[in-house]
N, C-alpha and C positions, 0 to 999 in steps of 0.2 A: 183805499187798498182793497182789492178783491180777496175774498176768503178762499184759500187753497182747497182743492178737492183731491181726495185720495180714494180710489175705488175700494181698497181694503185697508182699514185702519185697525191696528191692534193696540189696545191700551194695556201697557205692562210688558216689560222686557225681562220677565223671569223665565224659568225653564219652559213653561207651557207656551207663552207667547213667542219665544224664540223658535221653538220646535214648529209651531204653526207656520211661521214665516219661512223657515228653512224648507219644510216639505212643500209649501206652495211654490217656492223658488225652484225646487227640483222639477216641478211640473209646469214651469214656465209662467207662473202667476206671481206677479210682484205685489208686495205689500209694504206698508210702512208701520213701524213700531214707535210708540210714544211712551217714553219711560220717565218716571219721576226723578230717578237718581241723576246727578249731574254728569256722571261719566261712568265708564265700565269699572273704574278703580275707586269709586266714591266710598265704598265700604267693603269690608270682608263679607263673604257670602254664606257664612254658616259652616256647619260641620260636614260629616260624612253622610253619604246616601248609599243605601243598598238598592241596586237597580235590578228589578225583577224581570225574569225571562218572559213572563206572560203579558207584560204591558210596557214597562220602561224600555226594555231592550228591543221590543218590536218597534217602538217609536223611533229608536236610533237606527234600526235597519231601514225604516221608511225614509229617514233623513239622509241615508247614505253615509252615516257617521259611526257605524258600529265598530269598525276597525280602529278609528281614532279613540273611541270610548275604551276599547280593550287596552289600549296603550296607557290609559290613565288609571287603570284599576290598581287599587292598593293591595299589593301582594300580602297575604296573611290577614287581610281585613275581615274575613268571614269567621275568624276565631271568635269564640263566645265564652264568657264566664258568668255564672250566677252565684252570688254570695249571700249569706245571711248577715244580719246586723253585727254579729260577733266576728265576722271575717272568715267564717268557714265557707269553703267552696262546696257548693251543692251540685253544680253541673259545670263541666268544662269540655269544650270541643275545639280542637285545633283546625285550622284552615288547610284542608287537604286538596283544595282547588276543585273539588267535585261539586260544590254548591252552585246554585243557579241565581244567587243574589250577590254578585261581587260589589265591593265597596269602592266608591269614588268620591273625591272631594267635590262638593257642590260648586265651588269657584272654578275648578278645573273644567267641570262639565259645562258650566255657563260659558267659559272662554272658548271651548270647542264649538259650541253653537254660534256664538258671536262671530268667530272667525270664519264660519261657513256662509255668512250672509254677504251680499253685495255691500260695498262701502256706501254709507249714507242711509241704510235701511233703518237704523235706530236713531231716533231724534231724542237726544238726552235733555234732562232738565225741564221736562214738560209735565207739570202738575195739573191734572184735570180738576176743574171746579164744577163743571156741569155738563150734561148731555141731554139733548132733546130731539124728539122726532120731527122731521120736516114733511113727512108724508111720502107715500110711495116706497117705503123701506129705507129712505135716506135719513141720515142723522147729522146733527151739528154737535161738535164737541168744543167746549170752551176751556181755556187754560188760565192759570193764575197770572200770567203776564199780560192777559187781555187779548191774546190772539185766539183764533178759532180755526176749525177746519170743518169740512163736510165730507161725508163718505157714503158709499153705497152699501158697504158691509162693515158694521162696527162689531169688533170682537173684544169683549171684556176679559182680559187676562190679568187684571189688576188686583188680585189677591183678596184677603179676608174682608177688607173694608172698601170693596169695589165701588167706584163711582158710576159704573155702568149697570150694576145689578138692579138699581131701582127702576130702570126702564122695563124690567121683566118681572120683578118680584119685590114684595114688601119685607121679605125675610132679612133678619139681621143676626150676626153671630151672637151666641150666648156663652157665658162663662161656664166651663165644664166642671168647676169645682177643684181643678188642679192648677197650682202655680208652680212655675219653674224659677230657679235661680241658676243661671248659667255661669260657669267658670272655665277658665283656660289655665293650664299649667304648661308653660313653654319649655322647650328643650328638656323634655321629661326625663330622659335617660341620665342626663348629667346633673340637672338642677333639681329634679324631683324623683329620684330613683325609687323611693318608697311607693309613690303613686304609680310609677311606671310598672313596677313589679305586680302591684295589685290588679291593675287594669289589663295588663297583657298586651297582645298585639292587635286585638280587634275590638269587639263590642263587649260591654260589661254592664251587669245589673247587680245592685245590692238592694234587697227589698225587705220590708217588714213594717208593721204598725202603720199602715196607710201612708207610707212615705218610701222614698227610694233615692238611690244615687245611680244614675245612668251615665255611661261614659263611652267615648270612642277614642281609639288611638288614631291621630291624624297622620296624613302622609308627610307632614313636615316634622314629625316626631313629638308634637305637642299632644296633650290630652284635653279633650273638650268634654266637660262634665255638666250634667243637669241634676241639681238637687231638686227633687219633686215631692210635693206633699199636698194632701187635701187641706184647703184653707179657705177662709172667707174671701170673697172677691176683693175686699179692701185691705187684706193683710199686707200685701207688698207696699202699700202706701204708708204703712207704719214703720218701714225700714228705711234708714238714711243711706241710700246707695252712693251718695257723694262722699261718704266716709267708709272706705272699703273695710277697714278693721271692724268698725261697728256693724256693718252689714254682715260680715262673716260671722261675727258673734251672735247676731240675731238669728241667722239661719241655723247655726249649730245648736241653739237651744232646742231645736226640734229633732236633733240627732244625739241627744244625751244618752249615754250608755252604749253607743255604737263603738265599734272598734276604732282605735285612734288612727290607724292607717286609712280607714274609710273617711273619717272626719277630716283627715289631711287633704282630701280632694277639694274641700272647701277652704280649710284653714290656711293651706299653703298656696292658694291660687294667686295668679298674676292679674286676673280680671274678675269682675263680678257684675252680672247684668240680670235684671228681673224680667220675667215674661209670664203673662197670664195665658192659659190655654183656652181658646174659644172654639166653638163649632157651630155650623149651621144645622138645622134639623135634619136627621137622617131621612132620606127620601125627598129632599128639597127639589122641587121642579117648578115649571112655569108653563103657561100657554104660549104657543108660538107667536112671536111678535116679528113682523117683517123687518129684515135687515139688521138684526142684532142677535148675538148669542154670547154665552159665557163659557169659560173653561177653567180648569184648575180650582184653586181655592175660591175664586169668585163664584164658581158654580156649586161647590160642594165641600167647603171647609170642614175638616174633621180633625179630631185629636191625632197626635202623631204615633199612637201606640200600636198601629198595625203596619207602619212604615209605608203607607200607600200614597201619601200626599204628593210627593214629587213624581212618583211613577204615574199616577193618574194625570197629573198636569202634562207630562211628556206625551202620554197616550192620547189625551184629549186633543192636544195640539196637532198630533199626527193624524188622528182620525177625522178631525174637522177639515184639515187640509185635503186629505184624500177624498172625503165626501164632495168637497167643492171641485176638485180636479176631475172627478168622475161624472160630474153633472154640469158641464160648461153651459152657461146661459140660463141655468135654473137654480139660482141661489137658494130659493125657498125650499125646494125639494132636498137640496143638500143639507140645509140646516135642520129640516125635519128628520132626515135619516140620522144625522149626527146626534141630535138630542134624544131621539127614541132609543138609541143604543147606549148613550151616556147615562141617562137617568137610572136605569136598573143597575148598571155596574157600579155607579158611585153610591147608590143606596146600599148595596151589599158591602162595599168597603167601609162606609160610614158605620154600619151596624157592627162590623168586625172591629173597628177602632173603638167604638163605645164599649163593646164587650171586653176588649183587651184592657181598657182603662179600669173597668171594674175588677178584672182579674188581678191587675198589678197593684191596685190601691184599695182592694176590699179585704175581707177576712181571708185568712190563710193564704195570703198572696205569695209568699215564698214557696210553700208546698205546692200550690196550684201551678205556679210557673215551672217549678222543677218537674212536675208531672207532665206539663205541656211539652217541654223540651225533650224529656226522656222518651215520650211517646212519638214525637216527631222524628227522633233519631232511629227508632226501632223499625 
């Protein structure tokens, strides 16, 4: 059987890969996406995203999907509360709809992008095991089922542990020193009214002693919570997450003395899931390699504390596609232009994310964050 050839192959069907495919389609360039997940409904897609005017929203304009995005916005989602460990509210701001970072459910945004692509663009259940150059800018990609493809342009949009990145760089994500334990409280207003009252209608922080509770009100009325703390990389391995009650108890030992309502965001949770936070080095870049590039977390994984990861993935996808559309027949010039613009903007965002991590989990975190939000509002 001959190996199929795709002129443009995108590895990874997250927000960045989907945006690249959509903007290419708008400009009459077809592509194929190869996604690890078995289907669009294989798993839930995570929590809320604030989509920034300067990058994420620009990408959605380029994709011709801005109006569809606005229809998905979580009304009231830009509200914010900052509390101390004793439950005292230090900063509170309601959503007056004047902000430029509206909140949207990641799954809804992904569905919008998926629905904008021609049928058959996404090839599901395709786990990449290897990729190798063939010469002349062409590459071969091999999958876990033994199949393979060749392509003229290989785009790595496959996230933190990208299988495409090694074609360009030896860099690997490193542990940032922060571990998350994620929880969900479903039907919060009726089943978890105490938690619903504490979190409010939008985004919520409670910070102190190099740890914190971060939460979002979701569009379905649930609360999505991140218990975050500085911890050794192996700490999560000491917790038995197969036993939810034991896992909650282990997490809550790190929040002893905190307000009982805040502790309830873990104690009363319906789910509990561990996650280590990794990042690539700020300023990660590579020398131009013919026929291949990266976008999103594959290119510049960073901690989530500046809220830029999804926005940069969207923007990378759009900017890469626009560069290709503007230079028909000269892929290398397009990739050079894309990377030369992407490297400095991602470096700036990675530095901002690292600085935010230190602010949130360093000394005087509560006071520093209160000062930050107060000055931003003035």
